N, C-alpha and C positions, 0 to 999 in steps of 0.2 A: 201545619205550615203550608201556605199556598205558594204556587209558582210566582204570583205577582208580588207577594211579600218578599220573597227571596231576591227577585230581580230588582226590586225597588230599594233594597237596603244595601248600601255600600259596605256598611259595617259587617253585616251578615255575610255578604259576599267575600269580604276580606277574611272573615273567620273561616270560610270554606277553602280559602286559597292554600293553606297548609295541608289540608286533607287532599286537595287536588294534586299538590306536589308529591305527597306520599304515594298516591295512587299511580302517578306517572312513573315514579322510581320503581314501584312494585312491578309494573308491566315491563320495564326495561331490564330489571335485574334478575327476574326469575326465569327458570327454564320452562319453555313452552311444553305444555302437556304434563308437567310434573304434578303428582298427586299432593305434594306438600307445598304447593305454591302459596296457599293462604293460611299456613300454619304459623307464620311469624306473629309476634305480638302486635305489630303495627297493622297487619292485615286483619287479624281477629278483631282488633278495636274498631277498624273501619266497618267491618261487616256487622258489628253490633249496633250500628246506627239504624234509625228508622228507615224503612224502604223508600219513603218519599224523599227523605234527605239524601240518601245515596243516589236516587234517580236524578235529583237536581244537581248534585255534584258531578255526576257523569255527564250531564248535559253541557257542562263547561269544557269537557274534553274535546280535542280535535277528532276528526274521523279516523286518523291513524292511531291515536291513543285508544280509542274505543275498540278498534280492531285488535290491537295488541292485548287489551284487557280480555277480550273474548278468548284469544288463544291461550291466555294464562291458565284456563282450565277449570274455572268455577262455574257450575251450572246455574246457580242463583244469579250471579252477575250477568252471565250471558243472556238469560231470560229477561233480566231487567233492562239490559241495553237494547234488546229488540223492541221494547215498548217506548223507548225514547224516539221522538220525532227525528227523522233523518234530514241531514242538511242537503241543500241542493247541490247539483253537480259542480256548479261554478264556485260554491262555497268550499267544497272539498278541494278544488284546485287552489283556491286562495290559501287554504290552511296548509297545503303542501309547499307553497311557494317559499317560505323561509327556510325549509329544510335543505339538507345537502345530500347528494347522492354519494354512496360509499365508493363506487367503482368508477364513475365518470364525472367529469366536471361539466356541469350545465348551469347556465346563468338563470334561465327562466323557461316557462312554457310547458306545454303538455308532455314534451319528450322527457323533461326532468321529472314530472309527476309519474310518468310511466316507469322510469327507471327505479324510482323510490318504491312504487307499488310492487315491482318485480323483486326487489330486494327484500321486501317485507312479506312476500307471499300472498299479497292481497288480490286474489283471483278476480273477485267481482269488479274491483276498480280497474284492473288491467283490461278486463273485457269491455267495460264502459269506455275507457280511454281509446281503445282500438276502434270501437264502433263510432265514437264521436269524432275521431281524427283519422280518416282513412290514409292520410299521407304517412302516418307512422308505420303502416304495414309495408316496410321496405327492408331489403336485405341488410343494409347498413345499420338501420335503427334496431331491427330485431336481433341482429348479431350482438349488439351491445347489451340489449335487454337479456338475451340468453346467457351472456357472460355474467351479468349481475346475478341472475337467478342461480347459476351454477355455483358462483362464489359463495352465495348465501344459502345454498342447499335447499332451494325451493322447488321441489319436484313437480308440484301441480302447475306452477307457472311455466316450467320447462315444457311440460306436455302441451299446454295451451299454445305456446309460442311456436313450437315445432310444427303444429298443424297449420298455423297461419303463415308460415314462410311462403312467399310468392314463388310460383314455378313457371307462370306463363303470363307475363305482362302484355298489354295490348300494343302491338306494333304491326300495323297492317302491311308494311312493305316487305316484311320478312316471310319467307316460306314457313308454314306451320311446323313441318318436321324439323327444320333447322332451328326454328324458334324454341321448340321443346328441348332440343339437345343442348343449346346454348344455356338456357336458363336452368335446366336440370343440373348442369355442371356448376353453375353459379351457386345454386342452392346447396349442392353437395360440398362446395368449397366452404361455405358458411358453416355447415354442420360439422365438417372436419376440423375447422378452427375451434368450434365449441368442444369437439371430442378431445382435443389437446388440453383445453382448460379442465375438462372433467377428469382426465387421466392425472393431471398434475395434482388435483385436489382429492383424488381417491374417491370420486363419486361413482360407486359401483352401480347404483340405481340408474344413473344417466347413460351408461355405456350402451345397454340394449336399446334404449329409446333412440339414441343417435344412430346406431347401426341400422335400426328399422327405417329411419328417415334418410338413408343413403350414404352415411359415412363409410369410407373405405379404409380399413386398417392398413392396406397395402400401399396407399398413396403416401406422398411425402409427409403430409400433416399426420396421417395415421401412424407412420413409422416414428415420427417425433413424439406423438402421444405415447406410443408403446415404449419408446426409449425413456421418457420421463417417468413412466410408471415403474419400469424396471430399475432405474436409478434409485428410486425411493423405496423399492421393495413392496409395491402394491400387487400382491400375488393374484388376487381375483381379477383385477383389471388386466394384468398381463395374460392371464389364462383366457379371458373372453376375447381379447383383441388378437392374440396369436392364433387362436383357433380359427378365426375368420380369414386368415391369410391363406389363399389357396394356391397361388402360383409362386414358384421360386421361394417357398417358405424358408428353406434352410439357409439360403444366402441372405435373405432379408433379416432373419433373426440373428445372424452372426454378430452384427454390431450391437444388437440389444443384449446378447449374451455377455459381451465385453463390459457393458454398463453394469449389468447385474453382478458380475464377478468383481468388478472394481468396488462396488458398494458393499460387498460382503453379504448379499441376500441369498442365502442357500436355497430357500424354498423357491424363489424366482428362477434360480439357475436350474433346479430340477425340472420345473415346468418347461423352460425353454429347451432343455436337452430332450425331454419327452416329445416336444413338438418337432424335433429334428433340426435344431439349430446347428449350423456348420461351424467348424473351427479352421478357417483357411490359414495357410502359412504365408502371411504377407509380411515381408521384411521391413516395410516402411513404417510400421507402428506396432506397439505392443499388443499381443493377443490376450485372450481371457485368462489363460494360464499364467502369463507373466504378471498381470495386474493382481490376480489372486495371490500369487507368491509375494508380490510387493506389499500387499495389504495384510499379509499374515493370516489369510482365510484358509486354514489348513483343510477343513472338510470340503470346501468348494474346490480347492486344488486337487484333492483326491478324486472328486467326481469328474473333473475335467480330464485328469490323467486316464481314468477308465475309458473316457470317450476317445482320447487321442494321446497316446503315450509319447509320441515322437516330439522332440523339442527342436527349436531352430533359433538362429540369431536374428535380432531385430534392431532397428534404431530406437533407443530408449526414450528419445525426446525429453531428456532431462539435462539441465545445465548444472554440471557438478560444481563448478567453481564460480558461480555467479556472485559478484560482489566481493570476492576473496582475492587478495593479492598473495601470490606464492612465489618465493624466491627459487630460481632455477639456474643451473649452470649453462654456459654457452652450448655445450654438447647436448644437454637435455632439450634446449630450445630447438636446436636444429633437427634432432631426431624424433621429436614429438609427433605422434599420429593422433589427430583429433577426431577421427572417424570411429565413434563408439559403436560397438556391436555387442548386445547383451542377449543372454538366454535367461531361462527361468531362474537359474542359479544366481545370476547377478541381481535380478530383481528381488529375490529373497534376501540376499545380503544387504541390498540397499534398504530394505524394510526391517533389517535386523531380526529376521525370523529364523532362529536356529533350527527349529524342528523341520521346516521345509527344506533348508539346506541339507540337513542330515538325511532326509528322505531322498532327495535327489542324488546324493552321493552314494547312499546304500543301494539304491536301485539302478545305479549307473545310467541315469537319464540325462546326463550332461552331454551335449553334442561333441563328438571327438574331432570333427573337421574344424578348420580355422583355429589351430592351436594358439595363435597369438591373441585371439579374442577370448578364448577360454582361460588363458593365463592371467587375464586382468582381474579375475575374481579375487585373488589374494590382495593386491594393492587396494581394491575397492573395499574389502573388509577392513583393511588397516585404516582407510580414510573414514569409515563409519565407526571406528572404535569398537568393533565386535571382537573382543578378546577370545570368546569361546569359538566363534566361527574361524578366526585366524588359526587357532590351535588345531581345529578340525581339518582345515585346508592343508596345513603343514603336514599333518599326519597322513593325509591322503596323497601327498607328493607334489603339491603345487610348487612352482619355482619361486624361491624367495626373492630373486632378483628381477622378476618380471615387472615392467613398468606399466603405468596407466597414464596415457597421454604424456609420455616422456618422464613421468615422475615415479620414483621408486616407492615401495611400500613404507620404508622407514621415513622417507621425506614427507609422505602424506600423513603418517601418524604423528610426526613431529609438529606439523603445521597445526594440528588440532589438539596437541598436548596429551596423547595417549601413551603414557609411560609403560603400562603393562604390555601393550601391543609391541612397542619397540623392544622391550626385554625379550619377548618371544622371538621376534625376528632376529635379534642379535644372537640368541642362543641357537637359532637355526642356521647361522652362518652368514647372515646379511652383513654387508660392510657399511660403515658410516660414510655418507656422501659429503661432498664439498659444501653443499647448501643446507644440510640437515640442521646444523646449529642455528643458522639464520632463521629458519622456519620455526624452530623451537623457541627462539627468543621472541618471535612474533606472536606465538601462542600464549606466552606469559607463564608457561609451566616450569616452575623451578625444578621439579622432579625430572622432567625430560632434559632440560639444559644440563643438570648435574650428571645425569646418566651418560649423555653424549660426550661431555668433557672427560668423564672417567674412561670412556672407550676411545679416547684419542682424537676427538674432533678438534680441528684447527680453530683456535679462538680468534685468529687474525684474518680468517678467510673473508674475502670481499665478494659482494653480490655482483652478478653479471650486469653490466651497464651502469647501475647506480653506484657501484663500488662501496656500498655501505657494509660495515662490519656488524657482527652480532650486537655490539654495544650500541651502535647507531639504531639498529632495529628495535632493541628493547626500550630505548628512550623514546623513539618515535611512537611506539604503541603503548606508552604509559605503563611500563612494568618495572617499578623501582626495585622489587625483590630480585628480579632477574638481573638488573643492573648491578646489584650488590654481589651476586654470585659471580658474574663475569669479571668484575673488578678484583674480587678476591682471587680469582683464577689467573690474573695477570693480563687482563685486556688493556690495551694501550688507550690512553685518553686523548692523545694528540693526533691520532690518525684521522685523515680527511676523506670525505666521499668524493664522487666525481665532480661535484660543484664546489669543492673546497670548504665544506663545513665539518667541524669536529662534533663529537657527541654533545659537548657543552652548548654549542650553537643550537643543536636540536632541542636540548632541554629548555633553553630560553625561548625558542620559537614556539614550542609546544606547551609552555607554561607549566613545567614540571619542577616544582621547588624541591621535592625530595631528591630527584635525580641531580639537580644542581648541587645540592649539599654533598651527595655521594661523590660526584665527579671531582669537586674541589677537594674533598677529603682525601681522595686518592691521587691528587697531584695534577689535576687539569689546570692548564695555563689560562687564567682569566683574562689576560691581555692579548691572547691570540686564539680566537675561536673560529676564524674564517680566513680564507685566502682566495681572492678572485683571480681571474685569468690574466689580469695585468700585473699581478704580484702585490696588490694592495691588501694589507692585513686589516682585519677587523677585530675589535675588542668586545668584551661582553656587554659593556654599557651601550655601545653603538648598536649591537645586535638587539638588545632589549628595546631600544628606541625605534629602530627600523621595523621591528615586528609588533610594535604597539603594545609592549608589555612594560609600561612605566612602573607598575606596582612592584616589579622585580628589582628596580634600581636600588632601593635600600638594602635588599638582601645581597646584591652583588657588591655594593660598597662595604658591607659587613665582612664579605669574604676577601676584601683587599683590592677591589677594583680602583684604578686611578681615575678620579673624577676629572682630572685635567690632562688625561692622556691625549697626545696629538696623533692624528692619523694622516691621511693623504692631504697634502698642502696645509698641514698644521691645523686641520679642523679638529676641534674638541667635541666631546659629547654635547655640550650646550649648543654649539653651532649645528650639530646634527639634528637636535630636537627642534631648533628654529627652522631648519630647512624642511623638516617633516611637518611643521605646523602642529607639533605634538605638545599641547598645553600641559597635559598631565606630566609629561617627562620634563618639561621646562620647570614646572613647579617643584617636582621631586629633586631635581639637580640643584635648584636654587636653595631649597630648604636644607640640602646636605652640604652647602658651602661652595658651590661652583661659582667661579668668577664670571659674573654676567657681562663684564666689559672686556673679556678676553678677546684677543685678535688672532687670526690665523696667519699663515705665512704671507698672505697678500694684504695683511693689515685690515682685513674685513671683520666687522663685528657680527654678532648674531642678527642684528637688525638689517645689515646688508644682505645676509643670506635669506632672511624671511622675505625681504622685499623682492629679491631676485626670483624666489620660488612662488611669489604671489600668496603667501600665507597670511591673510588679513587678520585672523584671530591671534596668531602669534605676534604680529606687529602691534596690535592693540595691547597685548600683555606686556611686551617688552617696553613699550612707551610708558605704560603704567608703572613699570618698575624703574623707570628713570634712565633708560639707555639714551645715549647722545644721538639725537636725530641729525646732527651736523657732522658726525664723525666721518673722516675721509680715509680711504684705503690708499695703497701705494700708487694708484692711478689718479688720485685726487678726487675720487667720486664719493658722493654721499649716498645714503640709502635711497634718496629720491632719484638719483641717476640710474639705479638698478631697476626701478619700476618699469620704465619703458623698454628695458632690455629683456624683461621676463618672457620666455617662450611658453610659459605654462598657464598664464592667467590673463584676465582683462587688465591691461596696463593702466587704464584710466581709473579703475577702482582703487588700486594700491596707490597710484599717484595722488589722487584726490584725498585719500586717507592721510597720507604723510603731509600734504600741504595744509590740511585742516589742523594738524598738530604743530604747525610752525616751520615746516621745511621750506627752504628758499629755492624756488624754481629757477632763479637766475644765477645760482652759484655755478661757477665753471670748474671743470676738471682740468687735469694737466694738458689735455688737448684743446682747451679753450671752448668746450661745448657745455652748454647748460642743460639741466634736466628738461626744461621746456622745449629746447631744440631737439633733444632725443625723442620726446613725445611727438613733436610735429613731424619728424622724419618717419616715425612708425605709422602715423596716420596717413601720411602721403603715400607710403608704400602700400598700405592697405587699400586706399582708393585706387591706386594704379592697378592692383590686382583685380579689383572689381571691374574697372574699365576694360581691361583686357579680357576678362571673362565675358563681358557683354558683347 
């Protein structure tokens, strides 16, 4: 089979297309240098073809595919590829044009081709591109290329590019000594940036190369590289870099030691300690021992204790109650101290690491000064729910009444529902606080609530400021089982919080059907769920309408709610729904038998209220249901009169809507004014304001 025959036959070329695709997938999916690269059935079938056929198929591959095929490790194919005529340099660039760089976004041009060649490890192409395009030999471009080669672990490319990094560009007006110094530092900066990339990716082979070309482990970038390697536990990289730090090695390695201890990398910690890493007592942030105790790295902690046995208090830089609402008494709020100071004991407790806590207590390594900070260990253990640690601390003699940020140990355990911890604290003599039951109700733990009630907790105790009871709290946080326990224990259903809401109002507002059923079962008044500051009472239906819970209306009616109950100024639930523009509530009330034509104390219908509030959707629904558009209130005003008086919406929209449905704009009220005159007055006032504003 000749080359001309193959090139001239589309059918035959199409027949080779599947083989070409198989070959490309083979070069991309196999491990380079693997001895079993061509042991798959597809590869063996390909190699069984005649040599001329394979050669012509290979000729269809791009220069990059041929390079990948060579690296796949088959001597026969490598020799065969070398006999195929090479494409021109411009053809190579054209073949690379559709490809995409893995590390950098490049639209087009030789820079893109250079990056792709660096990623693939194509040394020859990298060399040609740099020779043909001298402008690519710049620090910015070569830094990106080095990064790409490091990411793809291309050692030969890294060696080539490091040699080509410019150190002395042509600038006549600068003194040569100054010139060398400036550009040596610039090259060094680039190499140190690459050093960080190599350390992050554990490229052990690249570290000596970069150090040879001027990277300084003691520089800012060098320390960052060392820190990244220590955080990941790359021991060889840490050993190489830490050894090259000559000045102030101990202080520079102190932060690196903290990273290694935090990550739990024992081997890295040993290397850094052997290199002389210091352990300064800085109270502004946690040290290596503290973070090892927090992470439960017992062996690392013991290594660090051998280096420095003395402990100290630090700022833990931890937000204990972030996103958590805890109920406290007025006295607790006033006496709270929010300046946290922790030692290794606290960090071990926070990490729930019993063995380290036991070790610290047995060896008496807890600082004895600042007793108020030391005592917070017990409430912290209660907060973390560490029953075994709480028991150990109590046996050691820690004060059961010591607070943490103004909160007692029982209060913290109740907030998170740790019944066993509370039982230990009560047996040790702790007293039940005023807000403990509130926090237990918030946690939703039936066991904790029952335990505190058995120990005499006041079921009617109110929270500071909000004045919520435990029943309010349980309903607010959606804990119906706790609500049941509280109701069985005698919790009052009619008690109100600071804003005048009963637990039933909370249940309606928070969409808690189970809690509604329980509260009504235990005697909650469905016609009195709220009381505002002016003395206006609210019923359950109005509460459901105002909180947009129309689906609860049938349930409330089932429990005996009065569908025609009159509130302030004789307004009924149907009027409230119209004022809110709540179509779902209007439909639910109408379906349940509400009087759609009912009037309030001022003889206003639901249509009057909807017009005054600018509720256009409600107006359309009411008109569709046949409400009288000409109905007059005690002032002789129709719904159309209310439209210009609305302070909440565009009066023209409501006005035009009512007129389009047959409302009379010239109908006069008891004062002799028509709706059109009210609208004209409003427009005139509006234009007066605009004029004064100008």
